[in-house]
N, C-alpha and C positions, 0 to 999 in steps of 0.2 A: 450446661444448658442441655446437652444431649441426654445426660442422665436424668435431668428433670422431665424431659419429654417421655423417656422410657418409663420412669416411675409413674408419671401421670397416666400413661396408657395402661399400666398394670392396675392402677386404682380404678380406672374406668371399667376394665375387664372384671374387676371384683365387685363393681357396682357401688363404689364409694365416692364417685364424683359425678357432678352434673355440669353441663355447659354453662358458662358464665352468662348471666343475664345481659341482654343487649348485644351479645356477640353476633357478628355477621354470620348468616347462614347461607351456604352456597345454594344457588338455585339450579333447576334443571334436574333431569333424571340421575339417580345414583348409579354409577357404573356397576356392572355385574362382577361378581367375585365371591370369595368365601364370605359368608354373611357375618360371622362373628368378627373377623378381622376388619371388615368394612365398617361395621357398627362402631368398633373401638376407634378406628381412625377418624370416623365422622365426628364422634363426640370429642375426641382429643383436640383435633385441629379447629373445630368450631369454637371450643373453649379458649384456645390460644389465639384466635383471630384478632381479638381486641388488643392483645399485647403487641401484635405486629405494628399497630399504629403508633405505639409508644416509641419515640425516637431513641430513648435510652436503651431499650432492649430489643427493638424491632429487628436490627441486623442479626443479632445472635439467635433470635427465634427462627428467622428464615434459614440461616446457615445450619442450625440444628435440624430443621426439618429436611433440608437437602441432604445432610449427612445421614439421617435416618434412612432415606431412600437408597443411598449408596450402600449402607450396611445390609439392607434387605435385597440388594441386587435389583432394585426396582427401576433403574434407569434403562435397563435393557429393553429394546423394542420387542413387542410380542412375547415378552417373558411371562413367567408365572405371577409376577406382582405388578403387571402393567396397570391393572385397575387401581392399585394403591397409588401409583405415580399419578395417574389421571386425577384422582380425587384430591390428593394433596396439592399438586401444582395448580389445579383449577381453583382451589380454596385460596392459596397464596396469591394467585393472579387477581382474583376478585377483590380480596382485601387490599392489596397494593393499589389496584386501580381506583378503589373507593377513596383511598387516602392520597391519590396522585403520586404514588411511589413506584410506578411501573418500571421506570428506568433503574431504580434501586434493585428491584427483583432481577432485572436483566444483568446488572452489574454483579450481583451476588451469585447468580448462576455461573457466570464466567469465573468468578473468584473460587467458587467451589470446585470447578473443574481444574483450575490451575494449582490448587493447594492440597487437594486430596490425593493421598498415595496409599496403595497403588490404585489406579483407575483402569479396570479392564477395558479393552478396546470396544467390546460390544456395548458396555454401559456408556462409554464416552460418546459413541455414535448416537445413542439414544438421547443423551443429554444435549448434544449439539442440535438435534432436531427440535428439542424443547426450546433452546436458546433462539433459534430462528423463528419458531412459532410465536414465542413471547414478544420478539421484536416486531413482527408483522401484526400480531393480534392486538397489540397495544398502541399501534401507530407510531412506533419509535423510528421507523424508517421514512417518515414524512415530516416536513416542517423543520423546526430548529434543532430537533434532537437527532436528525438523520446522520449528520457528520460526526457528532460525539459518539453515537452508538456504533457506527461503522469503525471509527478510530479505535474504540475500546476493544472490539472483538478482534481487529487486526493486530493490535499490540499484545493481546492475550494469547491468541492461538499458537504463535511460535513457541511461547513458554510451555504450553501444554504438550506440544509435539516433542520439544527437546527433553522434557522430563520423563517421557514415556520410555519403556524398554526399546532398545535399538531395533529389535526385530519387527516392531509395529510402528515405528516412527513414520515410515513412508506412507503406510495406509492411513494413519491418523492425520498426517499432513494433507493427504488427498481429500479426506472428508472436510477438513478445515478450509481448503481451497474452494471446494464446491459451495460450502456454506457462505463464504465471503463473496464469491462471485455472484451467488443468488441475491444476497443482501445488497450488494452494490447495484445490481440491476433494479432492485426494488426502490433503492434510495434515489437513484438518478445521478446525472453527471457531476454536478457541482459538489454534492456531499462526498462522492467518491474521490474527486480530485483533492478536496480538502483533507480527507483521511489519508490518502497517499502522501500528500505533502507533510502531514504531521508525522507519519512513520519515517519518511526520509530525514526530517529534521531531528528526530530522535537518534537516528543512525549517525548523522553528521555531528551531533553534539557530544558523542562519545569519544571522538578523536580517533586518530589512526591506530589500528591494531587492537583496539579494545573490544572485547566481546564479539569476536569475529563471527562465531556461530549464531549469536543472537541477531547481529546485523544482517546476515545473509537470510535468516528466517524472516525478518521484516521485509526484506526486498522480495523474497519469494511470495509472501502473502500479498504484497503490493502488486506483483505481476498478476496474481489471481484476481485481485480487485479490478485491475485495469481491463481484464477480460470479462467484464460484467455480462451476466446472462440476462436475456430478455429485458433490455433496457426500455424505459418508457418510449412509446412511439411518437409522442407529440413533441414538436419542436426540434431544433438542431441540437447536436451534442453539446457544443460549446462554441461561442463566437470567437473567443480568444483565450488561450491558455493562461491561467493565473501566473503572475510573475513569480510569486513565492514558490510554486511548484517547480517551475523551470529553474529557479535559482538553486533549489535543493538537488535537483537532478544534475545540474552542472557541477555542484560540489562533489557529488559521488564520482562523476567522470574525471574530476581533477585529482581527487585524493584516493579513490578506492583502489583495491587490488583488482586483479584480473576478473575474478568471479563477480565482485560487486559491480564493476563497470559493465560487464556483460548483462547482468540483471537490470541495471539502470537503462541500458539500451533496449532491453525487452519491454520495459515499462513504457519508454518513450515511443517505441514502434507501435505498441498496442494502442496507446492514446491517440497517436497521429492517424492510425487507420480508422478510428471511429468516425471522423468527419474530414474528408479531403478538403473541405472548404474552410476549415478553421485556420486562422491566421496567426502569425507571430509578429508582435510589435518590435520596434527597434531594441527595446530593453531585453526582451526575451531572446531575440536573435543574438545580441551581444553576449549574453550569458552563456548560451549554448556554444557559440564559437570560441569563447574563452575556455570553457571546459574542454572542448575538443582539442584546442591547441595543446593544453597540458597533457591530454590523453595521448596525443601523437608523440609526445616526448618521453613516454614511459619506455624504459629499456627492456621491459619484459614482453613487449607487444609481439604478437604473432600476426600472420596474414589476416586472420579473422578480425582482429582489433582494428586494423587499418580499413578494412571493408566497412565495419560498423561506423567508424569515424567519418568516412566518406559519405555514408548514407545520411548522417546527421547534417553535414554541411549542405548536401543537395536538398534535403527537406527544408532547411532554413531558407535557402534561396527560393525554393518553390513556393513557400508560404509567406514570404516576406513582402511587405509593401516596398516601394522604391527606396525610401530612406534607409531601411534595414538592408536592402540589397546593396546599397553603396558601401555599407559597413562590411558586408561579406566580400565585396571586391577588394577592399583594403586588406582584409584578413588574408585572402588568397595570395595576393602579391607579396605581402610581408612574409607569409609562410614560405613561399618559394625562395625569396631572398635569403631567409635564415637557413633553409635547407642547403642552398648553394654555398653559403658561408661555412656551414657545418661540414660539408663535403670537402671544401678547401682545407679546413683545419685538419680533417682526418687524413688528408694526403700530404700534410706538411706545408701547405701553401698559405699565403696571407688571405684573409677573407676579402671579398670584393666590396662589401658595404654599399650595395646598390641603394638607389633612392627609396625604393619600396620598403627596404628593411627598416627605415626610420619610423615606419608606421607603428611598430610594436616597441620601439625603444631598444636601448642597449641590452637590457636584461633578456630579450628574446633569444639572442644567439646562444646564450648559455643553456637554454632549455633543450636545444637540439644538438649541442656540441658533443654530448656524451653518447650519441647513437652510433651504432656500427654502420659501415657503408651500405650494407643491405637494407637496414631500416631507413636510412636516409633516402635510398631509392624508392622505398615504399611511400615515404612522405611526398616525394616529388610526383609519384604516380597518383596519389590522392589529389595533389594540386592540379595535375593535368586533366584528370577526369572532371573535377569540380569546375575548373575554369572553362572546360568545353561546355558544360551545362550552362554556365553563365553566359557564354557567348551565343549559344543557341537561343537562350531566352531574349537576349538583346536583339538578335536578328529577327525574331518573330514578333517582338513588341512593336506596337504602333504608338507607344507613349512618347511624348516630347517633354516630359516633366524635367525639372532641373536635376533631379536625382539621376535619371537615366542619361541625360547629357553628360553629367559629371562622371558616371561610370564609363561611358564611351571614351571620354577624354583620358580618364585614368588608364584604361586598358591600352589605348593607342600610344600613350606616352611611355609605357613600359617597353623599352627597347629590347629587353631580353625575352619578351613573350614569344613562345615557339608556335605561333599560329599565323 
């Protein structure tokens, strides 16, 4: 197909071809540039415009045109062939818009960037600017296409960065992060949350240890999306975080290595900071607490990991309605009981098996039993800090709901509580 385009352009230059009748003709002023090259490109791509609408060959036509721009170095911004890029991309955009295939053009631009080797950094930066402009100019970041468009670019950019020479991976990744952050801001909160959830699902479906670099790339781009730039001003960020997103984050906290878990915490912290009034329902709270429990049992944890886990528990309690807060109280008392049992086992003593330990079942003790005495102390410190937060909330609360009364009764009944 690429050879066909080149042959066609040679024929046009020789005066042996005319634009196909009925082909779409781009409107607006023709960009300035070398007159002969511009005339050839105008005739060639106007003649091919009708073919793009043909489902059988349309993809190949678009990819061949994009590849032609790459060969000429025309993706580079403010380069010698910028006028050629403007002409061809505007023609493709117009034809795809007329046939309602703008999303296809967006998809093929990303495919071109991900599969073309080598792709110089300056050209890639210019192409990413075209990707963003295509998404915004064709309304792909509004309505039902916003989440799929954002998901597609988030899942493609890590592949582009990973395949680039190591010397430029960092700078290419930074350009991708800026593009995603900008697009997330244009798309809005819910499409962004759906896209992050889809990326986390892709990571978790790969299983432990598989494609570690690719998984971390998806997490990094998800962090960038969560830091959405210039979000829409109207309305709240989100009333309640989607259950599926929280579930996927909890899976990363449960299964991920140290780097993945740290990035998952960064995503969660960024999302929570967007709206201090957004709440967590009982299901979301239970998922995060379960993920945190497994995270506390990791034998590779350092002090920072325990600080991050503590922050999650405090946020859960701060944002939870009374029913979810009762679950957090059960969680903390059971966590302390298992930590005490693990400490007893580590010192050669029999576990106490306090009443609170039964909340998590017999399997819970085995999760903490492999920890060193130092890490068990960290777990108890997490418990003390979080329980202090819970007690302060109970003291300040004027609620007399059944859930708050149950929490008070539960805390008072714990004879081992050190307060």
